[in-house]
N, C-alpha and C positions, 0 to 999 in steps of 0.2 A: 219753480226753479229749483227750491230745495229738495224735492223729491227727485227731481231728474239727476241733481248732484248725488243723492243717496244711491240711486240706482247705478250710476257711474261707478262709484266707489265699490258697491257690491260686484258689479261685474269685473271691475279690476282685481278685486280679491280672488274671485274664482278663477281669473286668468292666471294669476300669481300662484295659486294652489296648483293649477294643473302644470303650469312650468316646474314647480318644486317636484311633483310626482314625476314629470317627465325626466328631470335631472337625475332623480334616484334611479329610475328606470335605466337611464343611459349609462350612469355609473356602474350600477350592477351588471349590465350587459357586457360592458367593456371588461370587467373583471372575470365574468363567465367564459368570455370569448378566448381568454388566455388559457384557459382550463379545457375548454370542450372545442371539438372540430365541429364545422357547420356540416349538417346532413343534408346531401344534395336531395333536390326534389325528385319525386318518381318520374316525371317527365325525361329526366336526363337518361334514363335507361332504354327510353324509346326515340332515339334520335332520327332525325330526318335524313342526315347524311352520315356517311362511314368514312373515316380517314384513318389511315395507318402511318404511325411514326415508326421509322427505322433508325435507331440510334446506334453510331458506331461502337458506343462503349457499353458499360454496365450501369445498373440503376444505382449502384453505390457511388458513382462518380458526382461530385457535387454539381459540376458544370451541367450534367444532364438532369438534375434535379431543378435547376434554375431554368432550363430550357422547357421542361414540362410545365414549370408553373407558369410562364409567359404564354405557352401555348393554350393552357387551360383558361387563362384569363380572357382570351379572344373567344375560344370555342364555346365557353359555357353560356356566354350571352347568346350565342347563335343556336343553342340547342343541337350542337354537333357531337357525335360520339367518337371518341379517339381510341384506337387500339394502339399497343407498343410492343415493339420486338427489339430485342438487344442483341448486337453482333459480339460485343464484349472483346472487341479488338485490343484494348488496352492491357489485357490479361493473356489473350490468346491470338496475336497477330500472325496466324499461320494459314496456309491454303486449305489445311484440313478442317479448321475451325470454321473458315468461310464455307467449305463444302458442306458441312454439318448444318450450319446455318441455313444454307440453300434448301437442303433436302426438308428441313424442318419447315421452313417458310412456304415451299412449294406445296408440301402436304396441306397446310393450312389454308392457303389461297385457294386450292382446289375444292375444299370443304367450306367455303366462305363465299358470301354474296361479293361481287366485284366492288372495290373500293372506288370512292368518288375522287380521291386524290391521296398522293403519297408524300409524306414530309421525309426528308433525309437530313439527319444530323451528322454533320462533320464529313470528312473526306472519304473514309472506308465506305460509308453507306452510299454515297454518290458513285463511287467506283463500282460497287456491288449492284447498285440499280442500272448503271450504263450496261454492265456486262451481261445482266440477265433480264434486260428490258423486254426482248422479244418473247421470252419464255414465261415470265411473271407478271410483267406490267404493261402488256401491249395495249396502247391508246389510253392509258391513265396519265393525267397531268401529275407531274413531279415537281416538288419545290425543295431545293436544297438550301441550307443555311449552315453557319459556322464552318464553311469551307474555307481554308486559308491558303491553298495551291491556287493562286489567281489564274494560272495559265490553264489548268484543268477545268476549273470552273467556267471560264469563258469558252473553252472547247465544248463543254457540256451544254452551254446555253444554244448552242447552233441546232440541237435536236428540238425538233417542233413541240415536243412533249415535255421539256425540261426548262425550268428557269430556276432563279433563286437570288440568294443574297452572299456576295463574298465576305468572309470573315477577314477583314483588313485590321490587324491590330494597330494601335495607335502607337507604334514603336518610336517614330519619330519624336512625338510629345513626351514619351517617357524617357528617352535620350536627353531632350532638352530639359526637363525637370531636374533630372539626375545631374546635367552638367551645371545647373543653378545651384543644386546642393553641394557639388564639389568642383569647385572652380579650378583647382590644379589638376584635374583629370586628363590623361594623355591616351588612355586606352579604353575601348568599349568591348567587354566580353560577353557572349551569349552562351547559355547552357542549353542544349537541345540533344535530341535523340534522332534515330532514323525511323521512327514511326511516320505514318502517313502525315499526321498533324505536325510532328517535328520537323519534318522535310519542308512543308509550306511554311512554316515559321522560319526556318534557316534561310529559304529564298527571300522573305520579305526582310529579315534582318540584313543580309549582306546586300540587298538592294539599296540600303541607306548608305552604303560606304562611300559612294562619290559626293554625297551632301554633306559629309563631315571630314574634309581633307585634313583637318587639325588633328584628328584621332586616328589610332591604329585599330582596326577591326579584327576581331579573332573569335574563335568558338572553342567550347568543350563539348564534344560529342560523346555523351555517356554510353550510347550503343557500342562505341569502339574502346571503352575503357573497362577495366575491372573495378570492383567495389575500392579496392585500396588505391588504385591509380586515379581515380576521380577525387578521393580525398586529398592526395599528393599535389594534384593540380589546383585544387581550391585552396589549399594552403600556402601554395607558392604563388598566388595573385598578388601584384603590387598594389600598394595602397593608392597609387595615383591612377585607379582604374574605376570604371563603371561596369557593374556586373548584373546582367538581366537574365532572369529565369524565363526560359520559354516552355520547353518540355523535357524531362528527364525520368522516364519511367521504366527504361530497361538498361541492362549493361552488356558488357562483352561476354558475360558469363551466361548471357540468356535468361537473366533473372528479371522479374517485373515487380515493380514497386507501387504503392499507392502515391497519390500526390502528396498527402501529409507526410507519408514516411520519406519520400524524395525531398521535400522541402525542408523538413527538419534536419536532413542528413547534410544538405548543401549549406544551408545557413549555419549549422554547427560546426563547419569546417572552413567556411569562407571567412577571412578576417576583417572584411568590409561589407557594408550593406549590399544586399542583393534585392534589386527591383524586379518589377513583373509587368506583364502587358494584358494579363486577364486575372479575373477573381479567383481562379483555382490556385488553392494554396495560401491564400490571405489569411492571416490570423495565426500562422504556424512559423512565422518569423521573417516573412518577406516585408520589404519596406513599403511596397506599392508603386504607384505610377498612374499613367493614363490607361485606366483597365477596361477591356472588353467586357460588355455586359451580356452574359448569356440569357438573362431574363429578357432583355429588350430584344435580343436577336429571336428568340422564341415567339414574342408578340409580333415581331415583324413578318417572320415567316408564316405564322398563323393568318395574319392579316392578307397576306399574299394569296393563300389559299381560298379566303373568302372571296377575293377579287375574281379568282377564276372559277368559283361556284357561282357567282353573280353573272357569268357569261363571257367574260374576258378571254379570248384564246390564249393559250400559253405563248404560242408563237409571237404574239403581239406584246409580250411582256419581256423586256430586255433584263439580262442579268444586271443586277445592280451592286454598287458598293455602299453601305450605310455606315454612318458614325455612330456605333452603338455603345460608346466608351464614355466614362467619366473619370475623374480624379479621385483616387482612393489611397489612404495611407494608415499604416498601423502606427498608433501614437507610441505604444511601448518601444517599437524600433526606433522611431525618430528620437526618442528621449535616450535610448542605449547609445546612439551614434553622435548625439549632441547637434541634431539638425534642427534649426531654429523654426518654430511654427510660423513665423513671420515670412518664411520664403515659401511655404505652403499655399496654392492658389485658393482663393477666398471661398469658391464653391466646392471645394473638396469634401469628400466624405472621409470621416475620421473613425477607425475602430479601435476597440482595446483602450478606450479612454474613460476613466473613472467618472461615473455621472456626477453632477453638481447636487448641491443640496436641494435645489428645486426639483431637479429630475428624479432624485432618490425618494423624495416624500410626496411626490405631485398627487399620488391617490389620495392623500390626506388634506394636502392643502388646496387642491382644485375645489372638492365639494365645500370646503369652508369658504373659500373665495366666492364660489358660486351662491352661498347662502347670503354673504355680505353684499355681493352684487345684485341679489333679488331685492334685498332691503333698500338699497340705493335706487333700484329700479321702480319701487313702489313710489317714491318720493318724485322721481323724474316723470313717470307716467301721469300722476295725479296734478303736477304743475304744468306739464307741457302736452297735454292730451291734444289739444287742437293743432299744436305745431306738428306732432307725430303724424296726425291725419294728413295734413298738407303734404309733409314729407313722403308718406307712404303713396300719396297720389302722384307726386313726383317721380318716385322710385318706379311705380308701375308704368307710368308713361315711359321714362327711361328704358326700362325693360322691353316694353313693346317696341321701342325704336330699335333697340340693340337686336331683338329677335328678328325684325324686319331686315336689318342690316345682314344678320347671319343667314338668313333665307335667300337673300339676294346674292350673297357671296357662294352659297352652295349652288344655286341656280346658274351662277357665272362659270363655276367649276366644272358643272356637268356639261357645258358647252365649250369650254376652252381647253387648250393644251396647258398643263402645269408648268412646263419648261419655257416655252415661247410666248406664251399668252396669246397665240393665235386660236382661231376656232379650231376645235379637235375633228377627227374624221366622222364621228357620228353626226355632228351639226353639219359638216360638209354633205354628207349623204342626204340629210333631211333637206338642206337647201337646193341641192341639185334635184331631188326628186320634186320639191316644190315647183321649180322652174319648169321641169318637164311637164308635170301636171297642167300648168298654167299654158302648155304649148308654146313656151319661149324657145327661141334659138339658143343653144349653149354649146360653148366649147370648153372641153375640160383638159388641163394641162397637168400631168403627173410628172413630178420632178424628182430626181434622186441625186445627191451629193456624190460624185465619183470617188472611189478609193476611201470612203469615209472609215471603213472598218480598219484599213491600215493606219489612219490618223488615231483612231481610238487605241490600237494595239501598241503603236509606237509612242504616242505622246500621253496616253492615259485618257480615262473617262471624264476628267475636268476639262481637259482641252476640247474633246468631243462635245461636251455639253455646251461650252461657250462658244464653239462653232455653230451649233443648232440655234442658240439664242441669237447670235449676230444675224444669221441667216433670216431668222423669223422676223427681226426688226427690219431688215431690208425687204423683205416680202411685204411686210406691213405698209410701206410707203406706197406700195400700189393700191391699197384699200381705199385711198382718198379718191379714186375713181369709182364713182358709183356703179360701173359696168363690170368691176373686177371684185372677186372674192378669193381671198387666200386663207389656207388652213394648213395644219401640220397633220398628214395623213398616217403617221406613225414612223419610228426609227428615223432614218434620215430622209424620209420622203415628205414632200409637200405638195399640195393640190391646189390648182389655181381653177377658177371658173370665170368665163366672161360671156356676156351676151352677143359678143361679136362672133361671126363665123366666116366672113370675108377674108381670103387669104391676106390682102394688104394689111388690114387690121390686125390679124394675128401676128405677123411678121413685125409689125411695129411694136407690139406687146412684147415679143421675143427680143427685139433690140433692147427694149427698156430692162428686162430681166438680165441680159447679158452685162448691161452698163452696171446693174446692181453689184455685180462680182468683178468689176474692173480692179477694185482696191482690195488688198488681202486682209484677212481677218488676223489681228495680233493676239498673241497668248504668250505670256512669259517672254516677251520681248523678241519673240519668233514670228515671222511672216508665213501665213497658210494661204495660198491663192487656191480658190474653190473652183471647181469644174462641175457643171451640172449636165445631166442627161435628162432629156425631156420627151415624152411621150404625148401626142396631141391626138384628140378624137372630137369630133363634131356631132351634133345631133341631126345635122342636114345631111351627113355623108353615111351614116349608119343608123342602126335602131336606136330607138329613143327610150330604151329601158335603162334605169339606173345602173343596175349591176353589169349590164353588157356594156354600157358607155365607159365605166370604169375600167372593166376587163379589156375593152380595145385600147384604152389609154396606156395600160399596164403593158400589153403587147408591144405597143409602139415604143414605150420606154424601154422594154427589153432588147428591141431591135437597135434602139441607139446605143445601148450599151454594148451590143456585139459588133457595131460599126465603128468601134473605136472611142466611145464616150465623147463627153463634152460636145454634144451636138444635140439636134432634135429630129424627130421623125414623126410623119404624120400617119395615122394608122390607114391600112388599106386591108382589103379582105384576104389578100395573099397570106398575111401575117397569121390569120385565124386558120387558113389552111394549113400553114406550116406548123402552127401550134397542135393542131388536130393530129398531123401526120406524126409529129414528135411523140404525142400521148400514144398514138396506135403502136409506134415502134417501141415505146416504153413498155406497153402491155405485151407485146409479142416477146421482149428480152426477159420480162419478169416470168411469163409462162415458161419460156426455155430453161431460166434458171431452176425453176421449181420440177420441170418434167424431162431432164436430160435431152435438152433440145439443141445442144451445140456439138458439132463435130470439129475436128482438127484435121487440117492438111498439111503436108510437108513439102517444102521446095528445097532442092539440094543447093549447097555451095560448093562449086568444083573448082579445083586447082588445075588452071589452064594449061600448066606445063605437063601435067601427067594425065588429065582428064579424069581423075579420081575424085569421088566425092569426100568432101572434109567434114561437112555437117549439115544438118537440115534446119530451116526455119519454120517453127510452127505457127500455122495461120488459122485462126478460128472463123468458123462459117456456121451458119443456122442450117440444122439438119433438113426441114422441111420447107424452108424459105429462101427463094433465090437472092434475097436482099444483099447487096453489095456491103462489105464491111465498112466502106467509106460512109455509108448511111447510118448504120447502126452503132458504130464505134463511138462517134462524138455523142449520140444520145446516151449511151452507156456511161461515158465519161461525166456527162453533165449531170445524170441522176444518181451517181455513185453505185449503179449496177456493175460498173466495170470491177469493183473489188469482188462480187461473187463470181463474175465471168474469169477474172485473173486465176482464182482459185481453182474452178472448173477445168481450164484449159491446162494449168499445171499438172493436175492429177491425171488428166487423160494423157498428157505427154509421158508421164513417168510410168503409167500402167501400159502404155504402147511400147516403151523401151523393155519392159518386162516382157512382153509378148514375142518381141524380136529376139531377145535373149533366149526364151523358151524354144524358139523354132530355129535356133543356130545362126541367125542373122548377126553380122559383125556390128556391133553398136558403134555409131558415131554421135559426137555431140548434137544437141538440139538446142537450138536459140529460142527463147521465149520473150515476146514483147513485154515490157512493163511500162505501164501508163504513168504519167505523172501524177495523176488523180489516186493512183494506188499506195502513194506514200502514206495515205491515211490509214491503210490496212497496217497497223504497228505489228501485227504478229504474223506477218506473211513470210518473213525470214524462218520464223520458228516452224511455220506450216509446210514450208518447202523442206526444211531439214528433216521433220518428222516423216515426210513422204519418203525421201531418200534413204532414211534409216529402215523404214518399214519394208521397202522392196529392195533394199541392198543395192542401189544404184550409187555409182561414184559421183560426188559433187563436181568432178572435173568434167561430166558429160553434159553438164547443163550450164548455158550461157544466157545471161540476162541481157537483153537489148534495151537501153535506155535513150532517152532524147534529151537535148539541151534544155528542154522546157522544164524539166524536173529541178534544173539548178536555178532557173530564173525566179520560180517562186518559192523554193524550199531549199535554200543553199545548205543551211545548217543540218536541217533534218536529213536532206540528201546525201551529206557527206557521212553521216552517221550510218545511213542505210547502206551506202557502198561498203563501209567498213564491216557492217554485218554480214553482208554478201561474201566479202573477201575472206572473213573469218570462218565461214563454214566450208570455203573451197571452191565456191561457185564463180565463174569467170564472168566479167563484164564487156559488153561492147557499145560503143556509141553509135546509134542508128541516125539515119537522115541527115549526115555530115553534108554540109555544102547548101543547107536550106536554113531559112530562118535567121536566128543569130548565132550560128555555129562560129566558134572561136578556136583557133589553134591553142589559146590560152588553156582551155578545158583539158587538154590532153596533158597538160604539165602538172596537174594536180589530182585529177580523178583516176582511180585504179582500172582503167578499161586496158584491156590486151587487144582489142580490134576496133576498128572504125570501118563504118559502111557508108559508101558514097551513094547519095540518093540518085534515082533515075533522071529526074530532071536536070541534075548537074550534069550527068553523062550526056544527055540529049543536047545541052548547050555547048559543051566544051570538047567531046570526043568526035571531033572531025578535023580535017587538015587545017592548019593555020592556028587553031586554039588548043590542040591536045597536049601542048606542053604544060598547060596548067595540071591536067590529069597527072602527068609524068612527074612533075614536081611534088605533088601532093603525095604521090606513092613513095618518093624518095625521102620527103619529110617524114612520113609515117615510119618507114624503115630505120631512120635516123634516131626516132624516139622510141625504137623497140617494139613497134606495134605493127600487127598484121592488118590488112586492108582487103575489104571485100566490095566489089563494085556490083550495084543491083541494076535490074531493068535490061539485061543484055539480050538482044533478040536477033542479032546478025552476025554472021561469021566474021565480018571484017572488023566488028568491034572487038569480038573475042581475040583476033590476031594482034590487034594494035595493043591491047591490054597485056598480052602474053610478051610482047615486045618490051613493054614497060615494067615487066616483072611483078605485074600484079599477082597478090597471093590467091584470092579466091574470087570467083565470078558467080553471080546468081542471076537467073532470068529464063524466059520461055526458050531461049536458043538451046538450053540443055534440057529443062524439063519444066512443065507447068506443075503448079501444086497439086499432090496426089495423095491418096489416102496411104495409111500404115500398111494395109494388106497389100495394095499395089506395089509398094516398095519390096515387100517380101516376095512378090510373085516375079519381080524383075531384079532380083538381087545382084545378078552379074552386072547390070547396070549401074546400081547405086553402091556397090561396094567398092 
């Protein structure tokens, strides 16, 4: 027993000696790490994946340094190579700089292997990537971060190759903590500029205005002030104000400043504390607040890239808003303005605070304490050897249990949706495949929440998430039935599987689903009644392959959406035929866009009193395909090909007018149809104006025909578009009046000069006993100072009747079918 005791002590002494050596090595390594940088391993130079990071700013900007650090922390662990290009827009926010950057990057990309993904830092990089996506980044996944223009970010997320994280500063929390520090405050003043970042910050700031009715919100825009004016405005700020620094890197004299210079100048002239919403400028005189962490933003964006590289499609990753902020305050500024540390949140980070005695001498005290601890450890180990052995065994057992629980948690997360807790799409596909492999009958129901995007846009993502969670909980009530399986397919889609294939059983389940949503979802004391579109496909009625079964349900759901939403549709083979036909038409249209496959015909609008042609309507046709516009125009609008077709038609109309002028033909106005989908072509007005300028065509010879559908979905954007058209001198006409939701009210506030009565309206009312309706509409139009054109006139008696009603213009086959520009020239006496 004595020998065993000696051996134990000897072993313990050896262990203690090793621990002492390790402590010395550890202390020395900590000291050396402060003096030397870590040398990367050679493997870092031979990455498996190539990622390009495009920064909106320059390398000297501190926020960019934090972004890079966060990205490297994630990528270094995955052996990913990162290239970085800087746009330097904080110093050179000009179109010339953007063009130079484009040329430089284009050259590099054409001499470099294709990148696996693109990281986009801040707003300018996102705008650049969207603008040159087809030329530089085609089919490359792109992840943006630190973008603070929420509307632009969400719009970008609609692109199937773009996703990212919105930079939403914690302005609300910064205002709240500043109000806690200054209880007598009555004003909230922000300092910003007109840069892309500054514009986004400005929007977020004034979006808070309604949440604080007790305060007066205002701002100082440095881009609109001289250097002296900024100082004067700062010095005149009243003491009962809260001042927040957002961005101020330029002034009205087109001078640009670094963040440090800007912050020092502002805090030097402002008589009261200046708060912040991000770490940029901290330590230079700003008080602090709830600050956005660029380091965390870099980590999150890099992690999102890893998710994409691991196989998740970009289109399945929604644009998100993450809280990357933490409280941080400058101790010296708090002391300067006598702000009590008792009011500072406990978890806040404090900078510029003098270290304590322990913090100042910890390099000496810690080794000494370590030696004393080792001496004490010797006594404890000798006296409690057996007890430690038992505790070690218990700890090992506890660790194994924790490890098992962690493994179970990870396994659960791989099969379940993080938000709703329902099984995810991967698990649903696996379950469906298993059922099909076992030759079991199965019915799939693919469900989509109607108008969910509008809820997200109007109420915010927090409301959208709450609705998804509640929908998931309601669907989970069906899982108690062993014949039913429910999952979240992605976005606002849910997928249900059931072994039932009989119509009665399916209808019974549909009734249960309907009852689930009889009650509204409550969020912020507001009721939201949900409507569901459902597509249904059964393995008994179609092929039993997993992908085709899901595809058929998706087609049926799409049909339910087109049928008016809030309904269900069973799949049938006609849907696939229609889908294939649509794809064929889409292919034909794409080919026509690339290879000049469109032509334009012109149908005259004639003054019935004189028989003279007033103007022509331009009608697009396919050159080598007799397909009617009624077939291909809806497909063009649905696929956004209408944007390209709209520009093609516009150019052809203007070049045709040039030909007419060259050959001595008198020019008449030409009307061009403008689809409601074309409102997404934000540069269309500039494109039209450039063509008019190039070919010296008067804007008054162009008439843009719109329909009321453009107002129903895009009222605010539509009114801006109308103003832009009017500003360049182009005339507007309201087409298809008398159909759909046409309202006389539109005529009181949209700047149209002409309305066009649809043929269906004429067929209904232009005959004895009802034609007074037409007469009154013409009279009303004239009272409003508008001209009126009646379409679809094919008979002489129709023309005579409209002439009696003093109709301005008539269009239809009675006068002329649509003809080519050349035919109009050849029969110039007829059309002049």
